[in-house]
N, C-alpha and C positions, 0 to 999 in steps of 0.2 A: 764311827767310820762313815765317810761320805759315800753315798750311793751314786753310781754313774747316772748322768742325765740322759734320758732317752730322747733322741731326736725324731721329730715327726717328719715323715716323708710323704710327698704328694704324688699320687699316681697320675698318669696322663688323663685317665677318666675323670678324676676329681678336678683337675684343672679345667677340663672342658665343661664340667657342670657349673663351676664358679663363673666362667666366662658367659655361659648361656644365661645364668641368673642375672648377671650384670646387664646383658642386652635386654632382657625382659623389663628390668627396672628402668632402663632408659626409655622404653616405649610406653611406660605407664602413664606419662603426662602429655601424650600427644594431643588429647582433647583440650588442653589448655592453650594451644597455639592459636593466636588471633590472626584472622585473615580479613582482607578488605571485603566489605559487603557490597560494594559497587563494582561491577565488571570493568576491567581496564579497556575493553573494546566497546565503543559507543554503538557498534552494530549489534552487539549482544544486549546491551542495555536498552536499546530502542529498536527492536527488530521490525522489519517490514513484513506485515501480515497480509494475507489474502482472505477476503470475506465478502459477503453481500453488502452492497451499498446502494442506497436510493438515489436516483438521479431525478431532480425536480426542476420544473420551470413554472414560474408564476406569470401568467399573462394578465396584465392590468386591464380592467374593464370599467368604463364609465357607465352610469345609469342611462345615458342617452345614446350609447353606441349601438349602431345597427350592423356595422361591418368591421372587419379587421383592417387596419391601415397597413401600409407597406412595411413599416418597421416591425410590427407585431407578427406579420406574416413571415418575415425573415427569421424571427425568433423561433417560430414553430418549425420552419424548415430546418434550421440548425439543430433543433431538438430531435427531429426525425433522423437526421444524419448521425447524430450521436447514438441514437437507438440502434440503427443498422450496424454500426461499428462495434457496439458493446453488448447487445442483448438480443434475445429472440422470444422473450415472454410477452406478457400482457402490458399494454400501455393504458394507464388510468387517466381519464378526463374527469376531474372533480370540479363540480360547480357549487357555488355557495347557496345556502338557504337562510332566509331571514334577513338578508341585507337589502339595501336600497337598489343595488344593481343586480339583484338575483335574476330578473326577467331578461335583462340584456346579456348576462353571463350565459344563460341557457341558450339564447339565440346564437351567440358566438361559439359555443361549444360545438354546434353542428358544423359551422364553418371550419373549425379547427380539425374536426375529424376528417372532413373532405381533403384538407391539405395533407394530413398524415397519410391518408390512403394514396393520394397522388404522388407522395414522396416514397412510396414503396412498402408501406406497412399494411399488411392484410387487415381488412375490416373486422375479421373474426378475432383479431388480437387487440382490438380497441374496446374498452369497456367504460361505461359512464358510472360515476358515483357522485354523491352529494356530501357536503360537510356543513356543519353549523357555523355561520359567520360569527365573528367575535362580538360585533355590535350591529344594531339595525342600520345605522348610518355609515357603516364601514364599507369602503370600496373594495370588497373582497375579490381576489383574483380568481381566474380559472386556472387550476393547478394541473399540470401534466406530470406524470410520474411513471417511472419504470425501475425495476431492480436489476442490477448486474453485478458481476464479480469485479471487485476493485482492490487496489493496493493501498494500504494505509499503515500508520503507526499509532501507538497509544497517544493520548493527549499530552501535549507538552505543558510546561509550567510547574514542574515539581521542584519546589525550593524548601525542603524540610529543614535545612540548616543555613545559617548565615555564612557564606563562603569567605567573607572578609575577616572572620574571626580566626581562621586557621589557614594561612597561606604558605605554610612550610611543608605540608605533606605531599604536594605535587600530585594529587589524585584527581580523577574525574569526579565532578559533582553530578548530582542526579539528572540534571537537565542538559548536560553536555551532549552535543550531537543530535538532539531531538529535532531541531528545526531543519538541519541538513537532511536527515532521514525523511522527514515529512515532505520536503521539497522534492527529493528524489522519487518518493512514492507517487507524488502528484504528476510527475513527468512520464511515468510508465504507461505507455499506450496500451500494451497488452500484458496484463498481470500474469498470464500463463507463461511468459518468458522467464519468470522467476522460478518456475517449476521445471521446465525442460526447454531446450532450444527448438526453434522452428526448423522445418525442412528447408533445404537449400533451394534458392530460386533457380529457374531454368538458365542454362548457359547461353550467353549471347554468341550464337554461332558466327555471325558476321564479324564481330570484334575478335573472336578467337582466330579466325582465318587471317586477319590483319596482323595479329601478334606473331603467329607462326610464320607468316610470310616475311616479316621484318627479321625474325631470328635466322631464317634460312639465308636471307640476302645480306644482312649486315652483321650477323653474329650477336645480335642484341635484341631484346624485346622492346627497347625504346623506339619511339616513332622515328624512322629514318627515311621514309619515302612517302609516296602518296597513299592515303588511306582510302 
């Protein structure tokens, strides 16, 4: 005699458990998903950073020099202007030791200090140092140096792969955008602008009166009468 077949029934709770298990199984291989290692945005790949940067000026000196000529005096004045705009610390005047022009460099270092003081740098912020020249006959310069905050990016020139071997991926290569970011960083006059905006400049009261007067008389802020 045939026994009746028992039918299995699924409760709502059982169905929910099976569905949840399927979801967990689907999430089990997430770590196998491959993503691009190079950021898609060149600004992320080559960020502009703010850090200390040395500003140097080498003043050439001949062994027979007794005074700074006009051209080198202008160089020192330009260096002083750069210091006033970017820094407030110490200016180092470094003279060579062991070179044929060491005596002349020492004489000119005193003249350089006088120019820096005349250009507005306090004497207490100017210090003398010496450095060993590379060779005895080397015309070693008098080096001026100060440290200031500057904007820069990492060094360009990363070519770990031959980009000509795979032209179908349409992805950024490692060096993409580096030169552009470097040029932008070099043009930033005040690196603090990358952190926060400056305060607004004072309003030109005279110009504001002209604009308001034009609006009252002509109904427009465009110039319509005598300024």
